[in-house]
Structure formats: C-alpha cells, structure tokens
C-alpha positions in Angstrom: 64.5 123.1 130.3 68.0 122.8 128.8 71.2 123.2 130.8 74.5 123.9 129.0 77.9 123.3 130.6 81.2 124.1 129.0 83.6 121.2 129.7 87.4 121.5 130.1 87.8 120.0 126.6 86.1 123.2 125.2 83.1 121.1 124.3 79.5 121.8 125.5 77.3 119.3 127.4 73.7 119.9 126.9 71.1 118.3 129.3 67.4 118.5 128.7 64.9 117.6 131.5 61.3 117.9 130.6 58.1 116.1 131.6 60.0 113.6 133.6 62.3 112.7 130.7 66.0 113.2 130.4 68.5 113.5 127.4 72.1 114.6 127.3 74.6 115.0 124.5 78.0 116.7 124.0 78.8 119.1 121.2 81.8 121.0 119.9 79.8 124.2 119.3 77.3 125.8 121.6 75.2 126.6 118.6 74.8 122.9 117.8 73.9 122.2 121.4 71.2 125.0 121.3 69.6 123.5 118.2 69.7 120.0 119.5 68.1 121.1 122.8 65.3 122.8 121.0 64.6 119.7 118.9 64.7 117.4 121.9 62.3 119.7 123.9 59.9 119.6 121.0 60.1 115.8 120.8 59.5 115.6 124.5 56.5 117.9 124.2 55.0 115.7 121.4 55.8 112.5 123.4 58.0 111.2 120.7 60.6 108.6 121.2 64.2 109.7 121.0 66.4 108.0 118.4 69.8 107.1 119.8 72.7 108.9 118.1 75.0 106.2 116.7 78.6 106.9 116.1 80.0 106.5 112.6 81.5 103.0 112.1 85.0 102.8 110.7 86.1 99.5 109.2 89.1 100.8 107.1 91.8 103.4 107.5 90.0 105.3 104.8 86.9 105.5 106.9 88.9 107.0 109.7 90.2 109.7 107.4 86.7 110.4 106.2 85.5 110.7 109.8 88.4 113.1 110.6 87.7 115.3 107.6 84.0 115.4 108.5 84.9 116.4 112.0 87.2 119.2 110.8 84.4 120.5 108.5 81.9 120.5 111.4 84.0 123.0 113.3 84.7 125.1 110.2 88.4 124.1 109.8 88.6 122.2 106.4 92.0 120.7 105.7 94.2 123.1 103.8 96.3 122.3 100.8 99.2 120.3 102.3 97.2 118.5 104.9 94.5 117.7 102.3 97.2 116.3 100.1 98.7 114.2 102.9 95.3 112.9 103.9 94.4 112.0 100.3 97.8 110.3 99.8 97.3 108.3 103.0 93.8 107.4 101.9 95.0 106.3 98.5 97.8 104.1 99.9 96.3 102.8 103.2 92.6 103.6 102.7 91.6 100.0 102.0 93.5 98.5 104.9 91.1 97.1 107.5 91.7 98.4 111.0 92.5 94.9 112.3 95.3 94.8 109.8 97.0 98.0 110.8 100.1 96.8 112.7 103.4 98.2 113.7 105.1 96.3 110.9 102.6 97.6 108.3 103.4 101.2 109.3 107.1 100.6 109.2 106.8 99.1 105.8 104.8 102.1 104.6 107.5 104.4 105.9 110.2 102.5 104.1 108.3 102.7 100.8 107.8 106.4 101.2 111.6 106.8 102.0 112.4 104.9 98.8 110.2 107.3 96.9 112.3 110.2 98.2 110.4 111.3 101.3 112.7 112.8 103.9 112.6 112.2 107.7 110.4 115.2 108.4 107.8 114.1 105.8 107.9 110.6 107.3 107.4 111.9 110.8 104.5 114.1 109.5 102.9 111.1 107.8 103.3 109.0 110.9 101.8 111.5 113.2 98.9 112.0 110.9 98.2 108.3 110.8 98.4 107.9 114.6 96.2 111.0 115.2 93.6 109.8 112.7 93.6 106.3 114.3 93.4 107.5 117.9 90.9 110.4 117.2 88.5 108.4 115.1 88.7 105.3 117.3 87.9 107.4 120.3 84.9 108.8 118.5 83.7 105.5 117.2 84.8 103.5 120.3 86.3 100.7 118.3 89.4 100.3 120.5 89.4 96.5 120.3 90.0 96.7 116.5 93.6 97.9 116.7 96.8 96.9 118.5 97.3 100.3 120.1 100.4 99.4 122.2 102.1 98.2 119.1 101.2 101.3 117.1 102.2 103.7 119.8 105.6 102.0 120.1 106.1 102.3 116.4 109.3 104.0 115.3 109.7 104.9 111.6 113.5 105.1 111.8 114.8 103.4 108.7 118.0 102.0 110.3 
C-alpha cells in the first residue's frame, strides 16, 4: 500500500510497504509519485529487486546547467527566452569548467570580462545569481558538496571596483 505525504517544500513523499518490503522516494509532482508507487508495488508483487535511483553526476558547470534545465522541464516550466539565453551564454563561457575549478576569483574574472563587453551592473548581478543558484541547486540534487568551495563562492562580490 502506498502512502503519500505532502512536505513543506511542496514535494511529495511516497512510501510503499508491501509483502514485508519498503521503498520510499520524493517527487515534485503527485502524479509522478502515483506512477512510481504503482511500478514499485508491481515489482514487489513479482518479487523483483529494486534498482537504486542514482542522481545525475555533474562534473562541469555545463552539467549543472543541463541538470537545472531538465528539472525545469520536469515540472513544466521550460526556460523562457531571456533565461534560456543567459543559461546558454553561461554554458558557452563556463560550461567546460570543472566544478573543482570554480572559485571566487574565476567568478570575479568572468564578471569583469562581461563588464568589458558592455554588461551593466544589473546584468552582472543576474548572471551571478544564476550561477550560484545553478551551483547550489544542482549540487544539492547530486550531493557533490565536496567538489566546490562554497564559502568562497557565497562570499563572492562581483563589484568591479
């Protein structure tokens, strides 16, 4: 029997207990939780082994952007024109940078290059917030916190003075 619980983060926890076995997973949509529960119940009935769900692995900043876009598509909110352009630009310029190489200095250098190209303070702030939200969101999902110097990134100030 499946039990569904709506969490404070507006996600759904699904727990399946059947024939002395247990499985649980968290989903963004209840519809996804329903279909997962049905599949797990069928596997329990057929005495099949469950395959552990493995998170996506991100090695580069481009991987983080891809994970973010996939997450947005899963909840039916594909990036619109300006956000899609910003993500594409960030992926073009920083996509090949390995997570371990993302430092405060690298982000400041990127901001200075963008300013020389004519980007204003608001654009720089938007780029910076996009980068940090991608890093933090995808790292949370993939649980690769040890890959990045988070305190250094969070203290990063893109002021060009």
